[in-house]
mmCIF file of the N, C-alpha and C atoms, coordinates in Angstrom:
data_MODEL
# 
_entry.id   MODEL 
# 
loop_
_atom_site.group_PDB 
_atom_site.id 
_atom_site.type_symbol 
_atom_site.label_atom_id 
_atom_site.label_alt_id 
_atom_site.label_comp_id 
_atom_site.label_asym_id 
_atom_site.label_entity_id 
_atom_site.label_seq_id 
_atom_site.pdbx_PDB_ins_code 
_atom_site.Cartn_x 
_atom_site.Cartn_y 
_atom_site.Cartn_z 
_atom_site.occupancy 
_atom_site.B_iso_or_equiv 
_atom_site.pdbx_formal_charge 
_atom_site.auth_seq_id 
_atom_site.auth_comp_id 
_atom_site.auth_asym_id 
_atom_site.auth_atom_id 
_atom_site.pdbx_PDB_model_num 
ATOM 1   N N  . UNK A 1 1  ? 0.906   -1.070  0.047  1.00 0.00 ? 1  UNK A N  1 
ATOM 2   C CA . UNK A 1 1  ? -0.055  -0.014  0.102  1.00 0.00 ? 1  UNK A CA 1 
ATOM 3   C C  . UNK A 1 1  ? 1.015   1.346   -0.104 1.00 0.00 ? 1  UNK A C  1 
ATOM 4   N N  . UNK A 1 2  ? 0.458   2.482   -0.791 1.00 0.00 ? 2  UNK A N  1 
ATOM 5   C CA . UNK A 1 2  ? 1.378   3.626   -0.709 1.00 0.00 ? 2  UNK A CA 1 
ATOM 6   C C  . UNK A 1 2  ? 0.854   4.448   0.572  1.00 0.00 ? 2  UNK A C  1 
ATOM 7   N N  . UNK A 1 3  ? 1.708   4.955   1.106  1.00 0.00 ? 3  UNK A N  1 
ATOM 8   C CA . UNK A 1 3  ? 1.631   5.633   2.364  1.00 0.00 ? 3  UNK A CA 1 
ATOM 9   C C  . UNK A 1 3  ? 0.740   6.653   2.137  1.00 0.00 ? 3  UNK A C  1 
ATOM 10  N N  . UNK A 1 4  ? 0.017   7.282   2.832  1.00 0.00 ? 4  UNK A N  1 
ATOM 11  C CA . UNK A 1 4  ? -0.942  8.230   3.025  1.00 0.00 ? 4  UNK A CA 1 
ATOM 12  C C  . UNK A 1 4  ? -0.056  9.378   3.599  1.00 0.00 ? 4  UNK A C  1 
ATOM 13  N N  . UNK A 1 5  ? -0.950  10.467  3.868  1.00 0.00 ? 5  UNK A N  1 
ATOM 14  C CA . UNK A 1 5  ? -0.323  11.556  4.087  1.00 0.00 ? 5  UNK A CA 1 
ATOM 15  C C  . UNK A 1 5  ? 0.116   11.569  5.779  1.00 0.00 ? 5  UNK A C  1 
ATOM 16  N N  . UNK A 1 6  ? 1.223   11.541  5.878  1.00 0.00 ? 6  UNK A N  1 
ATOM 17  C CA . UNK A 1 6  ? 1.266   11.472  7.356  1.00 0.00 ? 6  UNK A CA 1 
ATOM 18  C C  . UNK A 1 6  ? 0.436   12.411  8.437  1.00 0.00 ? 6  UNK A C  1 
ATOM 19  N N  . UNK A 1 7  ? 0.415   11.595  9.627  1.00 0.00 ? 7  UNK A N  1 
ATOM 20  C CA . UNK A 1 7  ? -0.710  12.513  10.468 1.00 0.00 ? 7  UNK A CA 1 
ATOM 21  C C  . UNK A 1 7  ? -0.204  12.523  11.778 1.00 0.00 ? 7  UNK A C  1 
ATOM 22  N N  . UNK A 1 8  ? -0.893  12.052  13.010 1.00 0.00 ? 8  UNK A N  1 
ATOM 23  C CA . UNK A 1 8  ? -0.186  12.060  14.422 1.00 0.00 ? 8  UNK A CA 1 
ATOM 24  C C  . UNK A 1 8  ? -0.586  11.042  14.848 1.00 0.00 ? 8  UNK A C  1 
ATOM 25  N N  . UNK A 1 9  ? -0.168  10.515  15.982 1.00 0.00 ? 9  UNK A N  1 
ATOM 26  C CA . UNK A 1 9  ? -0.206  9.086   16.689 1.00 0.00 ? 9  UNK A CA 1 
ATOM 27  C C  . UNK A 1 9  ? -1.908  9.428   17.088 1.00 0.00 ? 9  UNK A C  1 
ATOM 28  N N  . UNK A 1 10 ? -2.482  10.458  17.492 1.00 0.00 ? 10 UNK A N  1 
ATOM 29  C CA . UNK A 1 10 ? -3.945  10.297  17.867 1.00 0.00 ? 10 UNK A CA 1 
ATOM 30  C C  . UNK A 1 10 ? -4.927  10.010  16.567 1.00 0.00 ? 10 UNK A C  1 
ATOM 31  N N  . UNK A 1 11 ? -4.565  10.639  15.546 1.00 0.00 ? 11 UNK A N  1 
ATOM 32  C CA . UNK A 1 11 ? -5.471  10.274  14.062 1.00 0.00 ? 11 UNK A CA 1 
ATOM 33  C C  . UNK A 1 11 ? -5.221  8.763   13.982 1.00 0.00 ? 11 UNK A C  1 
ATOM 34  N N  . UNK A 1 12 ? -4.036  8.236   14.242 1.00 0.00 ? 12 UNK A N  1 
ATOM 35  C CA . UNK A 1 12 ? -3.824  6.797   13.801 1.00 0.00 ? 12 UNK A CA 1 
ATOM 36  C C  . UNK A 1 12 ? -4.513  5.960   15.026 1.00 0.00 ? 12 UNK A C  1 
ATOM 37  N N  . UNK A 1 13 ? -4.535  6.349   16.165 1.00 0.00 ? 13 UNK A N  1 
ATOM 38  C CA . UNK A 1 13 ? -4.858  5.623   17.455 1.00 0.00 ? 13 UNK A CA 1 
ATOM 39  C C  . UNK A 1 13 ? -6.650  5.906   17.198 1.00 0.00 ? 13 UNK A C  1 
ATOM 40  N N  . UNK A 1 14 ? -7.411  6.889   16.606 1.00 0.00 ? 14 UNK A N  1 
ATOM 41  C CA . UNK A 1 14 ? -8.613  7.144   16.403 1.00 0.00 ? 14 UNK A CA 1 
ATOM 42  C C  . UNK A 1 14 ? -9.021  6.223   14.977 1.00 0.00 ? 14 UNK A C  1 
ATOM 43  N N  . UNK A 1 15 ? -8.226  5.672   14.397 1.00 0.00 ? 15 UNK A N  1 
ATOM 44  C CA . UNK A 1 15 ? -8.718  4.765   13.199 1.00 0.00 ? 15 UNK A CA 1 
ATOM 45  C C  . UNK A 1 15 ? -8.620  3.517   13.913 1.00 0.00 ? 15 UNK A C  1 
ATOM 46  N N  . UNK A 1 16 ? -7.859  3.005   15.003 1.00 0.00 ? 16 UNK A N  1 
ATOM 47  C CA . UNK A 1 16 ? -8.023  1.508   15.399 1.00 0.00 ? 16 UNK A CA 1 
ATOM 48  C C  . UNK A 1 16 ? -8.976  1.385   16.312 1.00 0.00 ? 16 UNK A C  1 
ATOM 49  N N  . UNK A 1 17 ? -9.794  0.032   16.067 1.00 0.00 ? 17 UNK A N  1 
ATOM 50  C CA . UNK A 1 17 ? -11.051 -0.474  16.587 1.00 0.00 ? 17 UNK A CA 1 
ATOM 51  C C  . UNK A 1 17 ? -10.620 -0.490  18.225 1.00 0.00 ? 17 UNK A C  1 
ATOM 52  N N  . UNK A 1 18 ? -11.185 -0.125  19.076 1.00 0.00 ? 18 UNK A N  1 
ATOM 53  C CA . UNK A 1 18 ? -10.875 -0.188  20.481 1.00 0.00 ? 18 UNK A CA 1 
ATOM 54  C C  . UNK A 1 18 ? -10.772 -1.632  20.849 1.00 0.00 ? 18 UNK A C  1 
ATOM 55  N N  . UNK A 1 19 ? -11.662 -2.321  20.640 1.00 0.00 ? 19 UNK A N  1 
ATOM 56  C CA . UNK A 1 19 ? -11.411 -3.976  21.047 1.00 0.00 ? 19 UNK A CA 1 
ATOM 57  C C  . UNK A 1 19 ? -10.128 -4.737  20.377 1.00 0.00 ? 19 UNK A C  1 
ATOM 58  N N  . UNK A 1 20 ? -10.078 -4.133  19.336 1.00 0.00 ? 20 UNK A N  1 
ATOM 59  C CA . UNK A 1 20 ? -9.081  -5.081  18.440 1.00 0.00 ? 20 UNK A CA 1 
ATOM 60  C C  . UNK A 1 20 ? -7.600  -4.388  19.210 1.00 0.00 ? 20 UNK A C  1 
ATOM 61  N N  . UNK A 1 21 ? -7.720  -3.498  19.684 1.00 0.00 ? 21 UNK A N  1 
ATOM 62  C CA . UNK A 1 21 ? -6.514  -2.960  20.184 1.00 0.00 ? 21 UNK A CA 1 
ATOM 63  C C  . UNK A 1 21 ? -6.358  -3.575  21.678 1.00 0.00 ? 21 UNK A C  1 
ATOM 64  N N  . UNK A 1 22 ? -7.218  -3.734  22.538 1.00 0.00 ? 22 UNK A N  1 
ATOM 65  C CA . UNK A 1 22 ? -7.439  -4.104  23.785 1.00 0.00 ? 22 UNK A CA 1 
ATOM 66  C C  . UNK A 1 22 ? -6.957  -5.716  23.591 1.00 0.00 ? 22 UNK A C  1 
ATOM 67  N N  . UNK A 1 23 ? -7.223  -6.379  22.589 1.00 0.00 ? 23 UNK A N  1 
ATOM 68  C CA . UNK A 1 23 ? -6.972  -7.805  22.436 1.00 0.00 ? 23 UNK A CA 1 
ATOM 69  C C  . UNK A 1 23 ? -5.466  -8.075  21.845 1.00 0.00 ? 23 UNK A C  1 
ATOM 70  N N  . UNK A 1 24 ? -5.058  -7.054  21.198 1.00 0.00 ? 24 UNK A N  1 
ATOM 71  C CA . UNK A 1 24 ? -3.753  -6.936  20.743 1.00 0.00 ? 24 UNK A CA 1 
ATOM 72  C C  . UNK A 1 24 ? -2.733  -6.568  22.086 1.00 0.00 ? 24 UNK A C  1 
ATOM 73  N N  . UNK A 1 25 ? -3.223  -5.427  23.000 1.00 0.00 ? 25 UNK A N  1 
ATOM 74  C CA . UNK A 1 25 ? -2.546  -5.433  24.207 1.00 0.00 ? 25 UNK A CA 1 
ATOM 75  C C  . UNK A 1 25 ? -2.213  -6.257  24.958 1.00 0.00 ? 25 UNK A C  1 
ATOM 76  N N  . UNK A 1 26 ? -3.649  -7.102  25.229 1.00 0.00 ? 26 UNK A N  1 
ATOM 77  C CA . UNK A 1 26 ? -3.543  -8.613  26.200 1.00 0.00 ? 26 UNK A CA 1 
ATOM 78  C C  . UNK A 1 26 ? -2.613  -9.470  25.483 1.00 0.00 ? 26 UNK A C  1 
ATOM 79  N N  . UNK A 1 27 ? -2.670  -9.525  24.093 1.00 0.00 ? 27 UNK A N  1 
ATOM 80  C CA . UNK A 1 27 ? -1.589  -10.484 23.434 1.00 0.00 ? 27 UNK A CA 1 
ATOM 81  C C  . UNK A 1 27 ? -0.275  -10.187 23.898 1.00 0.00 ? 27 UNK A C  1 
ATOM 82  N N  . UNK A 1 28 ? 0.197   -8.966  23.639 1.00 0.00 ? 28 UNK A N  1 
ATOM 83  C CA . UNK A 1 28 ? 1.577   -8.383  23.885 1.00 0.00 ? 28 UNK A CA 1 
ATOM 84  C C  . UNK A 1 28 ? 2.009   -8.689  25.330 1.00 0.00 ? 28 UNK A C  1 
ATOM 85  N N  . UNK A 1 29 ? 0.961   -8.725  26.223 1.00 0.00 ? 29 UNK A N  1 
ATOM 86  C CA . UNK A 1 29 ? 1.070   -8.623  27.828 1.00 0.00 ? 29 UNK A CA 1 
ATOM 87  C C  . UNK A 1 29 ? 1.520   -10.143 28.092 1.00 0.00 ? 29 UNK A C  1 
ATOM 88  N N  . UNK A 1 30 ? 0.857   -10.984 27.256 1.00 0.00 ? 30 UNK A N  1 
ATOM 89  C CA . UNK A 1 30 ? 1.199   -12.474 27.600 1.00 0.00 ? 30 UNK A CA 1 
ATOM 90  C C  . UNK A 1 30 ? 2.353   -12.890 27.006 1.00 0.00 ? 30 UNK A C  1 
ATOM 91  N N  . UNK A 1 31 ? 2.187   -12.379 25.654 1.00 0.00 ? 31 UNK A N  1 
ATOM 92  C CA . UNK A 1 31 ? 3.794   -12.588 25.117 1.00 0.00 ? 31 UNK A CA 1 
ATOM 93  C C  . UNK A 1 31 ? 5.051   -12.258 26.077 1.00 0.00 ? 31 UNK A C  1 
ATOM 94  N N  . UNK A 1 32 ? 5.150   -11.396 26.309 1.00 0.00 ? 32 UNK A N  1 
ATOM 95  C CA . UNK A 1 32 ? 6.171   -10.520 27.170 1.00 0.00 ? 32 UNK A CA 1 
ATOM 96  C C  . UNK A 1 32 ? 6.293   -11.286 28.611 1.00 0.00 ? 32 UNK A C  1 
ATOM 97  N N  . UNK A 1 33 ? 4.990   -11.642 29.314 1.00 0.00 ? 33 UNK A N  1 
ATOM 98  C CA . UNK A 1 33 ? 5.116   -12.055 30.697 1.00 0.00 ? 33 UNK A CA 1 
ATOM 99  C C  . UNK A 1 33 ? 5.044   -13.539 30.634 1.00 0.00 ? 33 UNK A C  1 
ATOM 100 N N  . UNK A 1 34 ? 4.924   -14.110 29.614 1.00 0.00 ? 34 UNK A N  1 
ATOM 101 C CA . UNK A 1 34 ? 5.322   -15.691 29.817 1.00 0.00 ? 34 UNK A CA 1 
ATOM 102 C C  . UNK A 1 34 ? 6.729   -15.970 29.343 1.00 0.00 ? 34 UNK A C  1 
ATOM 103 N N  . UNK A 1 35 ? 7.410   -14.985 28.534 1.00 0.00 ? 35 UNK A N  1 
ATOM 104 C CA . UNK A 1 35 ? 8.826   -15.154 28.082 1.00 0.00 ? 35 UNK A CA 1 
ATOM 105 C C  . UNK A 1 35 ? 9.891   -15.188 29.533 1.00 0.00 ? 35 UNK A C  1 
ATOM 106 N N  . UNK A 1 36 ? 10.762  -15.987 29.426 1.00 0.00 ? 36 UNK A N  1 
ATOM 107 C CA . UNK A 1 36 ? 12.000  -15.663 30.749 1.00 0.00 ? 36 UNK A CA 1 
ATOM 108 C C  . UNK A 1 36 ? 12.883  -14.787 30.282 1.00 0.00 ? 36 UNK A C  1 
ATOM 109 N N  . UNK A 1 37 ? 13.137  -14.397 29.331 1.00 0.00 ? 37 UNK A N  1 
ATOM 110 C CA . UNK A 1 37 ? 13.702  -13.090 28.838 1.00 0.00 ? 37 UNK A CA 1 
ATOM 111 C C  . UNK A 1 37 ? 13.406  -12.559 27.433 1.00 0.00 ? 37 UNK A C  1 
ATOM 112 N N  . UNK A 1 38 ? 13.649  -11.645 27.033 1.00 0.00 ? 38 UNK A N  1 
ATOM 113 C CA . UNK A 1 38 ? 12.914  -10.908 25.708 1.00 0.00 ? 38 UNK A CA 1 
ATOM 114 C C  . UNK A 1 38 ? 14.203  -10.900 24.875 1.00 0.00 ? 38 UNK A C  1 
ATOM 115 N N  . UNK A 1 39 ? 13.450  -11.048 23.683 1.00 0.00 ? 39 UNK A N  1 
ATOM 116 C CA . UNK A 1 39 ? 14.743  -11.096 22.220 1.00 0.00 ? 39 UNK A CA 1 
ATOM 117 C C  . UNK A 1 39 ? 13.913  -11.333 21.172 1.00 0.00 ? 39 UNK A C  1 
ATOM 118 N N  . UNK A 1 40 ? 14.510  -11.776 20.202 1.00 0.00 ? 40 UNK A N  1 
ATOM 119 C CA . UNK A 1 40 ? 14.005  -11.454 19.186 1.00 0.00 ? 40 UNK A CA 1 
ATOM 120 C C  . UNK A 1 40 ? 12.502  -12.658 18.487 1.00 0.00 ? 40 UNK A C  1 
ATOM 121 N N  . UNK A 1 41 ? 12.840  -13.411 19.409 1.00 0.00 ? 41 UNK A N  1 
ATOM 122 C CA . UNK A 1 41 ? 11.696  -14.346 19.460 1.00 0.00 ? 41 UNK A CA 1 
ATOM 123 C C  . UNK A 1 41 ? 10.585  -13.763 19.740 1.00 0.00 ? 41 UNK A C  1 
ATOM 124 N N  . UNK A 1 42 ? 10.472  -12.895 20.766 1.00 0.00 ? 42 UNK A N  1 
ATOM 125 C CA . UNK A 1 42 ? 9.143   -12.177 21.295 1.00 0.00 ? 42 UNK A CA 1 
ATOM 126 C C  . UNK A 1 42 ? 9.026   -11.098 20.409 1.00 0.00 ? 42 UNK A C  1 
ATOM 127 N N  . UNK A 1 43 ? 9.808   -10.382 19.873 1.00 0.00 ? 43 UNK A N  1 
ATOM 128 C CA . UNK A 1 43 ? 9.362   -9.232  18.665 1.00 0.00 ? 43 UNK A CA 1 
ATOM 129 C C  . UNK A 1 43 ? 8.867   -10.015 17.627 1.00 0.00 ? 43 UNK A C  1 
ATOM 130 N N  . UNK A 1 44 ? 9.271   -11.364 17.209 1.00 0.00 ? 44 UNK A N  1 
ATOM 131 C CA . UNK A 1 44 ? 8.453   -11.699 16.026 1.00 0.00 ? 44 UNK A CA 1 
ATOM 132 C C  . UNK A 1 44 ? 7.050   -12.162 16.410 1.00 0.00 ? 44 UNK A C  1 
ATOM 133 N N  . UNK A 1 45 ? 6.707   -12.865 17.620 1.00 0.00 ? 45 UNK A N  1 
ATOM 134 C CA . UNK A 1 45 ? 5.577   -13.142 18.304 1.00 0.00 ? 45 UNK A CA 1 
ATOM 135 C C  . UNK A 1 45 ? 4.794   -11.791 18.315 1.00 0.00 ? 45 UNK A C  1 
ATOM 136 N N  . UNK A 1 46 ? 5.147   -10.835 18.623 1.00 0.00 ? 46 UNK A N  1 
ATOM 137 C CA . UNK A 1 46 ? 4.197   -9.574  18.696 1.00 0.00 ? 46 UNK A CA 1 
ATOM 138 C C  . UNK A 1 46 ? 3.998   -9.003  17.269 1.00 0.00 ? 46 UNK A C  1 
ATOM 139 N N  . UNK A 1 47 ? 5.084   -8.936  16.288 1.00 0.00 ? 47 UNK A N  1 
ATOM 140 C CA . UNK A 1 47 ? 4.562   -8.613  15.229 1.00 0.00 ? 47 UNK A CA 1 
ATOM 141 C C  . UNK A 1 47 ? 3.691   -9.595  14.308 1.00 0.00 ? 47 UNK A C  1 
ATOM 142 N N  . UNK A 1 48 ? 3.675   -10.823 14.758 1.00 0.00 ? 48 UNK A N  1 
ATOM 143 C CA . UNK A 1 48 ? 2.444   -11.946 13.972 1.00 0.00 ? 48 UNK A CA 1 
ATOM 144 C C  . UNK A 1 48 ? 1.347   -11.685 14.752 1.00 0.00 ? 48 UNK A C  1 
ATOM 145 N N  . UNK A 1 49 ? 1.196   -11.191 15.854 1.00 0.00 ? 49 UNK A N  1 
ATOM 146 C CA . UNK A 1 49 ? 0.085   -11.043 16.668 1.00 0.00 ? 49 UNK A CA 1 
ATOM 147 C C  . UNK A 1 49 ? -0.621  -9.698  16.233 1.00 0.00 ? 49 UNK A C  1 
ATOM 148 N N  . UNK A 1 50 ? 0.212   -8.550  15.808 1.00 0.00 ? 50 UNK A N  1 
ATOM 149 C CA . UNK A 1 50 ? -0.177  -7.513  15.094 1.00 0.00 ? 50 UNK A CA 1 
ATOM 150 C C  . UNK A 1 50 ? -0.904  -7.664  13.668 1.00 0.00 ? 50 UNK A C  1 
ATOM 151 N N  . UNK A 1 51 ? -0.410  -8.320  13.070 1.00 0.00 ? 51 UNK A N  1 
ATOM 152 C CA . UNK A 1 51 ? -0.592  -8.724  11.688 1.00 0.00 ? 51 UNK A CA 1 
ATOM 153 C C  . UNK A 1 51 ? -1.627  -9.351  11.852 1.00 0.00 ? 51 UNK A C  1 
ATOM 154 N N  . UNK A 1 52 ? -1.863  -10.376 12.736 1.00 0.00 ? 52 UNK A N  1 
ATOM 155 C CA . UNK A 1 52 ? -3.247  -10.893 12.912 1.00 0.00 ? 52 UNK A CA 1 
ATOM 156 C C  . UNK A 1 52 ? -4.372  -10.176 13.275 1.00 0.00 ? 52 UNK A C  1 
ATOM 157 N N  . UNK A 1 53 ? -3.933  -9.206  14.279 1.00 0.00 ? 53 UNK A N  1 
ATOM 158 C CA . UNK A 1 53 ? -5.069  -8.385  14.957 1.00 0.00 ? 53 UNK A CA 1 
ATOM 159 C C  . UNK A 1 53 ? -5.747  -7.290  13.889 1.00 0.00 ? 53 UNK A C  1 
ATOM 160 N N  . UNK A 1 54 ? -5.276  -7.493  12.408 1.00 0.00 ? 54 UNK A N  1 
ATOM 161 C CA . UNK A 1 54 ? -5.908  -6.380  11.687 1.00 0.00 ? 54 UNK A CA 1 
ATOM 162 C C  . UNK A 1 54 ? -5.826  -5.054  11.993 1.00 0.00 ? 54 UNK A C  1 
ATOM 163 N N  . UNK A 1 55 ? -5.213  -4.538  13.018 1.00 0.00 ? 55 UNK A N  1 
ATOM 164 C CA . UNK A 1 55 ? -5.737  -2.923  13.733 1.00 0.00 ? 55 UNK A CA 1 
ATOM 165 C C  . UNK A 1 55 ? -4.477  -2.070  12.715 1.00 0.00 ? 55 UNK A C  1 
ATOM 166 N N  . UNK A 1 56 ? -3.640  -2.751  11.956 1.00 0.00 ? 56 UNK A N  1 
ATOM 167 C CA . UNK A 1 56 ? -2.780  -1.883  11.056 1.00 0.00 ? 56 UNK A CA 1 
ATOM 168 C C  . UNK A 1 56 ? -3.499  -1.801  9.516  1.00 0.00 ? 56 UNK A C  1 
ATOM 169 N N  . UNK A 1 57 ? -4.628  -2.447  9.460  1.00 0.00 ? 57 UNK A N  1 
ATOM 170 C CA . UNK A 1 57 ? -5.472  -2.279  8.144  1.00 0.00 ? 57 UNK A CA 1 
ATOM 171 C C  . UNK A 1 57 ? -5.290  -1.080  7.467  1.00 0.00 ? 57 UNK A C  1 
ATOM 172 N N  . UNK A 1 58 ? -4.831  -0.560  6.062  1.00 0.00 ? 58 UNK A N  1 
ATOM 173 C CA . UNK A 1 58 ? -5.181  0.502   5.762  1.00 0.00 ? 58 UNK A CA 1 
ATOM 174 C C  . UNK A 1 58 ? -4.063  1.486   5.752  1.00 0.00 ? 58 UNK A C  1 
ATOM 175 N N  . UNK A 1 59 ? -2.926  1.262   6.722  1.00 0.00 ? 59 UNK A N  1 
ATOM 176 C CA . UNK A 1 59 ? -1.715  1.791   6.898  1.00 0.00 ? 59 UNK A CA 1 
ATOM 177 C C  . UNK A 1 59 ? -0.694  1.249   6.024  1.00 0.00 ? 59 UNK A C  1 
ATOM 178 N N  . UNK A 1 60 ? 0.474   2.070   5.875  1.00 0.00 ? 60 UNK A N  1 
ATOM 179 C CA . UNK A 1 60 ? 1.813   1.503   5.257  1.00 0.00 ? 60 UNK A CA 1 
ATOM 180 C C  . UNK A 1 60 ? 1.970   0.463   6.111  1.00 0.00 ? 60 UNK A C  1 
ATOM 181 N N  . UNK A 1 61 ? 2.710   -0.771  5.566  1.00 0.00 ? 61 UNK A N  1 
ATOM 182 C CA . UNK A 1 61 ? 3.777   -1.689  6.245  1.00 0.00 ? 61 UNK A CA 1 
ATOM 183 C C  . UNK A 1 61 ? 4.656   -1.201  7.402  1.00 0.00 ? 61 UNK A C  1 
ATOM 184 N N  . UNK A 1 62 ? 4.788   -1.694  8.217  1.00 0.00 ? 62 UNK A N  1 
ATOM 185 C CA . UNK A 1 62 ? 5.248   -1.394  9.345  1.00 0.00 ? 62 UNK A CA 1 
ATOM 186 C C  . UNK A 1 62 ? 6.502   -2.538  9.428  1.00 0.00 ? 62 UNK A C  1 
ATOM 187 N N  . UNK A 1 63 ? 6.361   -3.674  8.798  1.00 0.00 ? 63 UNK A N  1 
ATOM 188 C CA . UNK A 1 63 ? 7.318   -4.665  8.174  1.00 0.00 ? 63 UNK A CA 1 
ATOM 189 C C  . UNK A 1 63 ? 7.658   -4.900  6.783  1.00 0.00 ? 63 UNK A C  1 
ATOM 190 N N  . UNK A 1 64 ? 8.772   -5.386  6.473  1.00 0.00 ? 64 UNK A N  1 
ATOM 191 C CA . UNK A 1 64 ? 9.142   -5.195  5.081  1.00 0.00 ? 64 UNK A CA 1 
ATOM 192 C C  . UNK A 1 64 ? 8.753   -4.100  4.506  1.00 0.00 ? 64 UNK A C  1 
ATOM 193 N N  . UNK A 1 65 ? 9.267   -2.847  4.983  1.00 0.00 ? 65 UNK A N  1 
ATOM 194 C CA . UNK A 1 65 ? 9.054   -1.711  4.525  1.00 0.00 ? 65 UNK A CA 1 
ATOM 195 C C  . UNK A 1 65 ? 9.529   -1.447  3.411  1.00 0.00 ? 65 UNK A C  1 
ATOM 196 N N  . UNK A 1 66 ? 9.194   -0.492  2.340  1.00 0.00 ? 66 UNK A N  1 
ATOM 197 C CA . UNK A 1 66 ? 10.104  0.526   1.327  1.00 0.00 ? 66 UNK A CA 1 
ATOM 198 C C  . UNK A 1 66 ? 10.197  1.699   1.983  1.00 0.00 ? 66 UNK A C  1 
ATOM 199 N N  . UNK A 1 67 ? 10.989  2.637   1.253  1.00 0.00 ? 67 UNK A N  1 
ATOM 200 C CA . UNK A 1 67 ? 11.628  3.914   1.906  1.00 0.00 ? 67 UNK A CA 1 
ATOM 201 C C  . UNK A 1 67 ? 10.493  4.660   2.021  1.00 0.00 ? 67 UNK A C  1 
ATOM 202 N N  . UNK A 1 68 ? 9.242   4.859   1.105  1.00 0.00 ? 68 UNK A N  1 
ATOM 203 C CA . UNK A 1 68 ? 8.281   6.001   1.560  1.00 0.00 ? 68 UNK A CA 1 
ATOM 204 C C  . UNK A 1 68 ? 7.392   5.406   2.774  1.00 0.00 ? 68 UNK A C  1 
ATOM 205 N N  . UNK A 1 69 ? 7.308   3.652   3.159  1.00 0.00 ? 69 UNK A N  1 
ATOM 206 C CA . UNK A 1 69 ? 6.475   3.430   4.556  1.00 0.00 ? 69 UNK A CA 1 
ATOM 207 C C  . UNK A 1 69 ? 7.352   3.682   5.609  1.00 0.00 ? 69 UNK A C  1 
ATOM 208 N N  . UNK A 1 70 ? 8.786   3.081   5.669  1.00 0.00 ? 70 UNK A N  1 
ATOM 209 C CA . UNK A 1 70 ? 9.573   3.747   6.499  1.00 0.00 ? 70 UNK A CA 1 
ATOM 210 C C  . UNK A 1 70 ? 9.453   5.676   6.817  1.00 0.00 ? 70 UNK A C  1 
ATOM 211 N N  . UNK A 1 71 ? 9.411   6.052   5.913  1.00 0.00 ? 71 UNK A N  1 
ATOM 212 C CA . UNK A 1 71 ? 9.248   7.639   6.117  1.00 0.00 ? 71 UNK A CA 1 
ATOM 213 C C  . UNK A 1 71 ? 7.859   7.683   6.973  1.00 0.00 ? 71 UNK A C  1 
ATOM 214 N N  . UNK A 1 72 ? 6.845   7.370   6.098  1.00 0.00 ? 72 UNK A N  1 
ATOM 215 C CA . UNK A 1 72 ? 5.675   7.509   7.064  1.00 0.00 ? 72 UNK A CA 1 
ATOM 216 C C  . UNK A 1 72 ? 5.587   7.232   8.394  1.00 0.00 ? 72 UNK A C  1 
ATOM 217 N N  . UNK A 1 73 ? 6.091   6.227   8.931  1.00 0.00 ? 73 UNK A N  1 
ATOM 218 C CA . UNK A 1 73 ? 6.033   5.786   10.307 1.00 0.00 ? 73 UNK A CA 1 
ATOM 219 C C  . UNK A 1 73 ? 7.086   6.654   10.827 1.00 0.00 ? 73 UNK A C  1 
ATOM 220 N N  . UNK A 1 74 ? 8.074   7.105   10.283 1.00 0.00 ? 74 UNK A N  1 
ATOM 221 C CA . UNK A 1 74 ? 9.432   7.910   10.990 1.00 0.00 ? 74 UNK A CA 1 
ATOM 222 C C  . UNK A 1 74 ? 8.606   9.354   11.162 1.00 0.00 ? 74 UNK A C  1 
ATOM 223 N N  . UNK A 1 75 ? 7.792   9.934   10.295 1.00 0.00 ? 75 UNK A N  1 
ATOM 224 C CA . UNK A 1 75 ? 7.251   11.201  10.329 1.00 0.00 ? 75 UNK A CA 1 
ATOM 225 C C  . UNK A 1 75 ? 5.945   11.411  11.722 1.00 0.00 ? 75 UNK A C  1 
ATOM 226 N N  . UNK A 1 76 ? 5.635   10.165  12.221 1.00 0.00 ? 76 UNK A N  1 
ATOM 227 C CA . UNK A 1 76 ? 4.336   10.622  13.366 1.00 0.00 ? 76 UNK A CA 1 
ATOM 228 C C  . UNK A 1 76 ? 5.035   10.880  14.735 1.00 0.00 ? 76 UNK A C  1 
# 
């Protein structure tokens, strides 16, 4: 997806379904809380949970980015 005009974190948050965000937060807490130590595996599991949650739909990729997508996220 081509990045849209950069906005603000609040504008991004306003576009996220609250229940989906709560479920994702609970997944992150479970992933981190169940790990003896944190590392790359936990980051991969968090990224997988974020993709599965669909709360990033309609936004530029935050993974496997091109330069324009990276610039979008860095501008927030």
